[in-house]
N, C-alpha and C positions, 0 to 999 in steps of 0.2 A: 413574679412565674420562674419555675424551676428551669433549670440550665438542661439542655437536650442530654438524652445520655450516650455516652460511647457508644459506635456499634462496630467503629474497623481500629487498625492498630494506629493508625494515622489521628483520628479523633483522640485517642486514649492520649497521644503527644501535645495535644491542644489545638489541632487541626481543625475546623469547622469549616466545611462550604458551605459561607453564608452565598456565595455569589450563585448558587444553584437554583434557588430559591425568588432569582430575579426575573421579569419580563424581558429585561435585559440581553440575558446569560441567554436565554432561547435565539432570541433575535443574531445574536452573534452565529448560536450554534447551526440556524437554520440555513444563513449565510455561508459560514465554512461547507457545509454540506454541499451546499447547492455551486460552491467554486473552489472547492477543493482540487481538483483537475486541472484548471489552470495555475495553481498554486505551486502543486507539485513540477508542474512542467516548468514554472520560473525560477523555481529552487533546483532543480536537477538536469535540466536539456539545455543547460547553459553551452552554446556552443564552445569548441575546444580553443585556445589561443594559438598563437603558432610557434611558441615557447612550447607549450603543451604537446601538440605535435609532433615536435621536435626531440620531448623527450620520450614519448610513448614510442616514437620512432629507434631512440637510440636504445630504451630496455630493450624493445623486441629484437634489436639486434645483437644485443648481448648475449639474451637467451638463445638466439638461433646460433651463436657461435660455440657456446657449450654445448647446446643439444647436440651439435653436428659432431664436435670430436668425441661425445659420450657415443654416438651411434656407428662412428667411427670403429670405435675400439669394440663394441659389440659384435658388429659384421666381421671384425677379423676374427674375433675369438668363437662366432658361431660356427655350428656343424650342420644346423636344420638347414634344408635347400628353402622352406616356406617361411622361415626366421630371415636368412639373409635376403628373398623379395624383399619382404616387409621393409629393412635396414633401408635397404638398396633406392627405395622407393620414396622413403623418407629424405635420404643424403641429398639423391637427385633434385628433390622439390625445395629444400633447402640451398644449395647452391646454385638454383634458378631463380632465386628471389631476389629481388633487386629493391631491398628496400627504400633507398634513397631516391627511387623515383617511385616507387608503389601511395597512391591517392587513399587516403584518409576519408571515407566516408561520411557524410552528414551524419550526424547524431539523431535519430528519429525520435520522434514525442511517445512522451505514454500517453497512452490509449486509453486505460480505465483503471479505477481507482474502489477497494472496495472497502466501505467504510463503518464503521462500528462507534456508536455513541457509548459512553461510561462503561468502560471498559474495564475488569475489573484485577486488580493487582494482586496475589497472591502468593504467601509463602507456605511451602510442603514442610510439617514438624510430623513427620512418622507418617501415620495413620491418618493424618488431618490436615486442614487448610487453616489458615490465619489471613484474612482479608487484610490488606495493609493498606488499602485505600480503591481509587475508580481513577483512570483517565479519561478527560471528558472526550474525546476523540480520538479515533485511531484510524489511519490510513494504512492499507497494504497495495503493493502494485509490482511489475515487472520491471526493474529499473537495466533499461539500455549501456552496456559496459561495452566499450571499445575489446579486443581481442584480437587474435591471429585464426584466419579461416583453415580450416584443415585438421581442426584439431577437434577431440570431445572435452568438455568442461563438467565439472562438477560443482554444482551451487548449492549442493543442499543443507550443506553447514554454515552458510552467512559469509562462505569465502568463495573465491571464484579459482578452482584449482584446477590445470590442465593435465588433463588425462594420459587420452594417447592419441595418436597418429590417424586419420582416417581416409582419406584420400585424396588426389589432385593438386590443384595450385594451391602456394600459398599466398594470403592477401591480407586485409584488414576487413573486420566486419564485428558487429555487435549481437552480441550473446545477452540474454536476458534474465536479469540476478534479483530473486524475491526480496524484496525491501518494505521496511514498515516506517511510520513516522508516527510519533505521539505528540498530542496538541493538548494543552493548558488553555483554556478558554476562562480569560477575564475581562470583566465591566470595567474595572480598577484594580490597579495595584496598591492597596493599601498599605501591605508592608514585604519589600521588597525581601528581608530577608527570610521571612517566613515561606515566600513563593521557590524561593533557592531551595532550601529545607526540602519542600515539599516533593520538589522533582527529584533532587538529590537520593532522598527515600527511594522513590520507583526505581532510580537507574539499578539500584542495589539486586532488583529483581524483573528488570526488564532494561536491557543494557541499548536497545537501539536507539537510536536518536529523538529526542526532546525540544518540542517549540514553544513558544507563549504568543498566543496572539490576544492583542487588547486595544482598543479605540486609542490609547493613547502611548507613545513609541517611545517618551523620553527615556527607559531602561532599556531602551535595544542593546545599545555598544558594552553596556553592565552586565546583561545577561552572556553577550558574547563570549564574552571575557570567562564565564564561568560555562563555555560550552553547552549554552542552552541560545538555541537559536528563537529568531523572531518574526512573526505573520504580521504583515501590514494587512489593517482592516483598511477599507475602502467601500 
């Protein structure tokens, strides 16, 4: 029988997805599709430890201390009455905020995941695309991230940037950052090196987090050492 013709860049490198033809692969994909909301909450909705809470407070305190110095300098050299009032409001809010006694609210659960199967990984070359390969499963969702209330945030470029003070008392709240998780589903791992090479190739074109789901978890620790997560099938 003739060898299958390579259709993607990944296949030209010798990586053919034989798993895709197996009924077990469909079974795993269906299970993942049905359980992805529970999975992402287990991965991303872990409550903060006391040490993590203290670190968040320490970082917020440092930010506000530096912000206060900046605001007082701007206020002193400002000649617009409306700008002076704006600076005064934020200065007052920071000075009245007792970060030591402020309680950090419980992290909310992720409530919805947008699911897509066999997502194309493309490389753009001037006026055309080269198909690198296909990611088995992609989930996108809004990740709750702890932040100071009273400020606007920009999450459009994948980073969380504090833009400007809005109004009101300061405190802790959660803002929602668009997040993507990429999952390669394997019925078995016959070649660990080939799997890692495949995912590293995808990472060049899609920098978000990658996970492997497989009934056999014996390579979980080694994958973690390579920056690849593992999802337990149960």
